[in-house]
N, C-alpha and C positions, 0 to 999 in steps of 0.2 A: 306783449306779455300773452304766452299761450300755456296753459299748462295738459300734463300728460292724464288720464282715467286708464286705469287699468280694471279691464272688463271683470267685473265678482261673477261667481258662476248664475248667483238670481238675476243677474241682466242678461243671461244667454239661454236661448233655448236648448237646453244640454242635449236634448230626445231628437235632432231637429236631422243629426246625420245618420243617427239609428232607424229613421223611418224611411229612409234613401234606401236603393237597392245597386246601391254602387258610386255613381257618379261622383259624391259629394266626398262616400270615404277616401276615394280614391286622391281623389284632391288634397285632403288633409293630407292624408300618410305622405304625399310629399312637399309639405310644409316643414320651416325649422324654425325657431327662434329668433326673430330679428325679421322675417320673411316680410316684406311690404303686402298692405292688402290696402283694397279699396272698399269703399261704402257706396250702398245705393237703398235707394228710403223706396220701398214699395207700401202701398196701402199703408204711409204712414208707419213704416217698421223699417228698421235698419238690414239690413242684409248686409252679410260680409261674404268678399268676394279675391279671388285670386289678380294679380296682375292681369292677367287674363281671361277673368268674367267669370271665371267656374266659380259658382255660391259654394262657401266652405262652412256658411252657418251664418245665424240669425238671430237679433236680440231677441228677448221676452217680450209677449204679448204687453206686458203689463211695466215695460222699460220705457220710461222716457228722459230720451238725450238731455243734456244739457243746452240752453243759447247759448249759441255762439255756430262758429265756421269750421269743419274739419281740414285741420289742414294736413293729417298725417294717421297710417294706421301702420299697424306690425304686428305680429302674431307677437303676443307675451309671453307664451306658453300653449301648450298638449296636454293637458291632460284624458283620463280614458272615463266611461261611461258605461255601465252595463242594463241590460235587460232589467233586473233585478232592480236597479235603482231609479227608474222611472214609476210613476205613481202605479197604480196596479191596471186602473181604465185605460192608459195607455200600452201597457206592454204587449198586447197583442196587435198595437198596430209598428210594431220594431221590424224592421228588415233583418234585423244582426241582433247576435247577442251581446256584444263588444264593439265598441268604437271609441274614435278620438275624440274630443273636444276642443276647439279653438279657443282661447283665451283672448282674445283682443285688447293690443292697449292704441288707445285712440287718442291724438293732439288737437287739443280743441282750440280757438282763440275766440275768449270769450264775445257777448254780443253788449259791448261797456254802454250801450243804451238804453240799458231796460234798468 
C-alpha cells in the first residue's frame, strides 16, 4: 500500500521561484496539473524537478519527509505568490514581483520496518 501526500504551502519554499532570474519560472510556466515530477535530495532537502531535470521548486527547510520510498510525484496545483506575500526580510532578494509556485503531490510507499 502507498499513500499520497499533497504538499501544503507550509511545506514548500514559496519564494524559491521568485528568487530565480528566469529558468525556474519559465519551466513552471510550461507545467500543467498532473505533469510528472522528479524529486532529488540535495543537502537533506527535497528539490522538485521536471522530467527533463529542470528544478522548479524545493521543500521548505523545516519540512521533514515521511519515512518511505517515493513512488511518484506530480503537479497537484499551481498557485501564485507575490513579493508582498514574502516575509519583509526576503522581499529585496526577489527577482520578480509575481511568480507561479508548484504544489506537488507525492506518492510514498511507507517504510513498514519502523
